[in-house]
N, C-alpha and C positions, 0 to 999 in steps of 0.2 A: 782466765781459765786456760790451762795448758791444753793445746790442741792434741787430740789423739790421732796418730797416723792410722791409716787403714790396717796396717800390720799390728800396731799396738791394740787397736780396738778388737781385731780378730782374735788376739791372744787372751783377751779378758774372759774370765769365767762368766757364765750366765748370771751367777749370783751377784756380780758387780754392776748389774743393770737394774733400774727401777722396774722395767718391763722385760724380764729375762727371755720369755718366749719370742718376743719380737726383737730382742737385743736393742731396745730403745732406752735412751737416757742413762748413760754410764754414771756411776757414783764413785769416781776415783779420788775426788778431793772436794774441798768446800765449794769451789767455784762450780764444779759439776753438779753438786747438790742443789745450789741455787738455780742453776740452769734447768735442772730436772723439774723443779717446782714451777718455774716460769713457763716451761713448755708442756707441763703435765696434760692440760686439756687439748693439746694439739695431737696427741697420740690417738690414732684412729683404730677402729676395729678391735677394741678390747672391751671386755665385760666389766660390770661394776665390781665383781669379785676380783678381777685382775687389777682394777684400780685400787681396791682396798689393800691388796697385797703389795702393790707398788708403793702406796703411801707408807705402809709400815717399813718397807725397805728404805725409803727416803728419810723417814723419822730416825731410823737406826743410824744411817749414814750421817745425818745432821748432828746427831749426838756425838758420833765418832770424830767429826771434823769441826765441832763447836760452832755449828750454824744454828742461829735462832730462827725458829719457824713461828710466824705470827698466826698461821692457820692451825686449827686443831684437827682438821679433816680435809681431805681433797674436795669435799663438798663446799668448803669455804672459799675455794679458788674461783676467781672470776672467769667466766667464759670468754674466749677470744672473740673479738668483733669480726663480723664478716660473714 
């Protein structure tokens, strides 16, 4: 995954994030999409509606960057241990 510098991240439009209000989980390339899925349940203080919307953005980005998602919904993701 290409690291985003703080300046690059700050320049991204809100629509380029899975969680735009929180500016969490950028969706800039295939690697970022996979990372957003892996970290999805680590995003705190978001509603289920925000998670639904974030998942739709992830699905759209996955299609754009040819990333195959095995999960049909964010509900299929495993909760992190701890």
